[in-house]
C-alpha positions in Angstrom: 146.6 157.5 102.5 150.3 158.1 103.2 149.6 156.7 106.4 148.0 153.5 105.3 150.7 152.9 102.4 153.5 153.6 104.8 151.8 150.8 107.1 150.9 148.1 104.4 154.7 148.9 103.2 155.8 148.1 106.7 153.8 145.3 107.6 155.2 143.9 104.0 158.4 144.0 105.0 158.0 142.9 108.5 156.6 139.6 107.5 158.8 139.1 104.4 162.2 139.3 106.3 162.8 136.1 108.3 165.7 136.4 110.7 168.0 133.2 110.8 168.3 131.2 113.7 170.5 129.2 112.2 174.1 128.3 113.9 177.3 129.2 112.1 180.4 127.1 113.2 184.0 127.6 111.9 185.5 124.4 112.0 189.4 123.0 111.2 188.9 119.6 109.3 192.1 117.5 108.3 192.9 116.1 104.8 195.4 113.2 105.1 196.0 113.3 101.3 197.4 116.5 101.9 198.9 116.5 105.3 197.2 119.6 106.6 194.0 121.0 108.4 191.5 123.2 106.4 188.8 125.4 107.4 185.2 125.0 106.8 182.0 126.7 107.7 179.0 124.7 109.0 175.6 126.1 109.5 173.1 124.0 111.0 169.3 124.9 110.9 167.3 126.3 113.9 166.0 123.0 114.9 169.2 121.0 114.9 169.4 118.6 117.8 171.0 115.2 118.1 167.9 113.2 117.9 167.3 113.9 114.2 169.4 113.3 111.2 169.5 116.2 108.3 170.5 116.5 104.7 173.7 118.1 104.0 174.3 120.6 100.9 177.6 121.5 100.3 178.5 124.7 98.7 181.6 125.6 96.7 183.4 129.0 96.6 184.7 130.6 93.4 188.0 131.4 92.7 189.9 133.7 94.5 187.4 132.8 97.4 187.6 131.4 101.0 184.8 129.4 103.2 183.9 132.5 103.8 182.5 133.8 100.8 179.2 132.3 101.0 177.8 133.5 104.0 179.8 137.2 103.6 179.0 137.8 100.1 175.3 136.1 99.5 173.2 137.4 102.6 170.8 135.0 101.7 172.5 131.7 102.5 172.6 131.5 105.9 168.8 131.5 106.2 168.1 128.6 103.8 169.6 126.3 106.3 166.3 127.2 108.4 164.2 127.3 105.5 164.8 124.2 104.4 165.8 122.2 107.0 169.3 121.3 106.1 172.9 121.9 106.9 175.1 123.8 104.9 178.8 123.2 104.6 180.9 125.8 102.9 184.4 124.4 102.6 187.7 125.9 101.7 189.0 125.1 98.2 191.9 126.9 98.3 192.6 130.0 95.8 192.8 128.1 92.6 192.2 124.4 93.3 189.4 123.8 90.6 188.0 120.9 92.7 190.1 118.2 91.1 193.4 116.4 92.2 195.8 117.8 90.6 198.1 115.6 88.1 200.9 118.3 88.2 200.6 119.4 92.1 200.5 116.5 94.3 199.7 119.1 97.0 196.5 120.1 95.6 194.4 117.1 95.9 190.6 118.5 96.5 188.8 116.2 94.7 189.8 113.5 97.2 189.2 115.9 100.3 185.9 117.5 99.3 184.3 114.0 97.9 185.9 111.6 100.6 187.9 113.4 103.7 185.3 116.3 104.2 182.2 114.3 104.0 183.5 111.6 106.0 184.3 114.3 108.9 181.0 115.9 108.2 179.1 112.9 108.9 181.3 112.0 111.5 181.0 115.1 113.8 177.6 116.2 113.0 173.9 114.4 112.7 173.5 113.5 108.9 171.8 111.4 106.6 174.9 109.7 105.9 174.1 108.4 102.3 174.0 109.8 98.8 170.4 110.7 99.1 171.3 113.0 102.2 174.2 114.9 100.2 174.0 117.5 97.4 176.7 119.7 96.0 176.6 122.6 93.8 179.0 126.5 93.5 179.5 129.5 92.0 182.3 129.8 89.0 185.2 127.3 89.9 182.7 126.2 92.4 180.1 125.6 90.0 182.8 123.4 88.0 183.5 121.6 91.3 179.9 121.1 91.9 179.2 119.1 88.3 182.8 117.9 88.4 182.7 115.9 91.8 178.8 115.2 91.6 179.5 113.6 88.0 182.5 111.6 89.3 181.0 110.8 92.7 177.3 109.6 92.5 177.8 107.2 95.3 178.4 110.1 97.3 176.0 112.7 96.2 172.6 112.2 94.9 172.4 115.6 93.5 174.6 118.7 92.0 174.5 121.8 90.7 176.3 124.8 89.4 175.7 128.6 89.2 177.7 130.5 86.6 179.9 127.7 86.2 183.2 127.0 84.5 182.1 124.0 82.9 184.2 123.6 80.2 187.5 124.8 81.1 189.3 124.4 77.9 188.4 127.4 76.1 190.3 129.6 78.7 194.1 128.3 79.0 195.4 131.0 80.6 192.8 132.2 83.0 192.6 131.7 86.5 195.9 129.8 87.6 194.4 126.5 85.9 197.8 125.9 84.3 199.7 125.8 87.4 197.2 122.8 88.4 197.0 121.3 85.0 200.2 121.8 83.3 200.4 124.8 80.0 197.8 123.4 78.1 199.8 123.3 74.8 202.1 120.8 76.3 199.6 119.0 78.6 196.3 118.9 76.6 195.3 115.5 77.8 195.3 117.0 81.7 193.1 119.5 80.3 190.8 116.9 78.9 190.4 115.0 81.5 189.8 117.6 84.2 186.9 119.5 82.6 183.1 119.0 83.1 182.2 118.5 79.3 184.1 115.1 79.1 182.8 113.6 82.4 178.9 113.2 80.7 180.1 109.7 79.5 179.4 108.7 83.7 175.6 109.9 83.8 172.5 107.5 82.6 169.4 109.1 82.7 168.3 110.1 86.3 171.8 108.5 87.9 171.5 111.7 89.5 169.8 114.8 90.1 171.5 118.2 88.2 170.8 121.9 88.2 172.6 124.5 86.2 172.0 128.4 86.3 174.0 130.9 84.3 173.2 134.5 83.7 172.7 135.6 79.8 175.2 138.3 80.4 178.3 135.6 82.0 181.1 134.7 80.5 180.7 131.5 81.0 177.2 131.4 79.6 178.2 130.1 76.0 180.1 126.9 77.6 176.8 126.3 80.0 174.5 126.3 77.0 176.6 123.8 75.1 176.5 121.6 78.7 172.9 122.0 78.4 172.4 121.1 74.6 174.8 118.0 75.2 173.1 116.6 78.2 169.8 116.9 76.2 171.7 114.9 73.2 172.3 112.5 75.8 168.7 112.4 76.9 170.0 113.4 80.7 167.3 114.8 82.5 168.5 118.2 84.5 167.3 121.9 84.9 168.5 124.2 83.1 168.0 128.2 84.3 169.0 131.2 82.3 168.1 134.6 83.3 169.1 138.2 82.6 172.3 138.6 84.7 176.1 138.5 85.0 179.0 136.7 87.0 178.7 138.7 90.5 177.5 138.3 93.9 173.9 139.8 92.9 173.4 137.0 90.4 174.6 134.4 93.0 172.4 135.5 95.8 169.3 135.0 93.6 170.3 132.1 92.1 171.5 130.0 95.5 167.6 130.2 96.4 166.5 128.1 93.4 169.1 125.6 93.9 168.6 125.3 97.3 164.3 125.0 96.4 165.6 122.4 94.1 167.8 120.5 96.4 165.1 120.4 99.3 162.6 118.9 97.1 165.2 116.1 96.0 165.7 115.4 99.8 162.0 115.6 100.8 161.6 113.0 97.8 164.6 110.9 98.8 164.2 110.3 102.2 160.4 109.9 102.7 
C-alpha cells in the first residue's frame, strides 16, 4: 500500500508541474518624458516567433519593488506566458512612483511612461497585437493602484485592467509609502490627492467600456478600500469581477491571485481577438 501511495503521489506531482519554456528578456527602454533609460523584463511564450502576434499583459510591481519583483517573488508568473500564450511585461515603476505623473516632481512621469512610451517600445520591438484588444494591465499593491488608475484613464490603450491587493484609494494613507513626495503633503495639496486616486476616476467609466478584475484578501490593510470600490462600481452599474478570500498583503496571496487574473485576461484576449 505504501508503494502504491508513493507512486500515485509521484505521478500526480509529475503531471502537475509544468516546466516553463518561456524566454525572459531584460531590456532597457528610454523615456523621453523623464530623459532616462528604464529597465523592464519581457517574458515571451514558448511558441513566440516572428510569424504570429501575441497579446500583452503588463504587470506592475508594488512599493519598494522593481522590474524583477514578479518573477523572483511570485514563481507562478513566468509559466503563465506559456499557459495562456501571451507576452508579459514587468516594467520598473521606481520605488514609489504610484504610476502617475507627479504634479510636484517633474522627474516622475510614470503614467506617461507606462501607458505611452513603454507600450510604443514594446509594440515596436516585439510581435504584439498592437491595439487595446491586445493589451491588459494589472499589478499588486502600489501596482494595483497603477493597474486600475492607468486602465481607467487610458481605455484607448488597454482593453482590460485589474488590481491585486491594490491601494485603490490613497487618501486614507497620507503618511505612508512616500506618497507625499509625489503629491505634496495632503493637508497642503488636497486637490492632488483627489485627482490621483483610483476612487475618483470612476466618472471615466461606462458599462462594459473596459474589463475589470479586482482581488483583495480579507486580512489585507487595503481590504476596506477595495470593498468600497467594489460597491461604488456596483452602484454605478459598472460590470467587474471582485474576488475576496482569506489572505494578507504578501507574496503567498499574490502568487495565487495572479493565476486568477491571468485566466481572466486570457479569456478577454481570446474573445476580443477572434
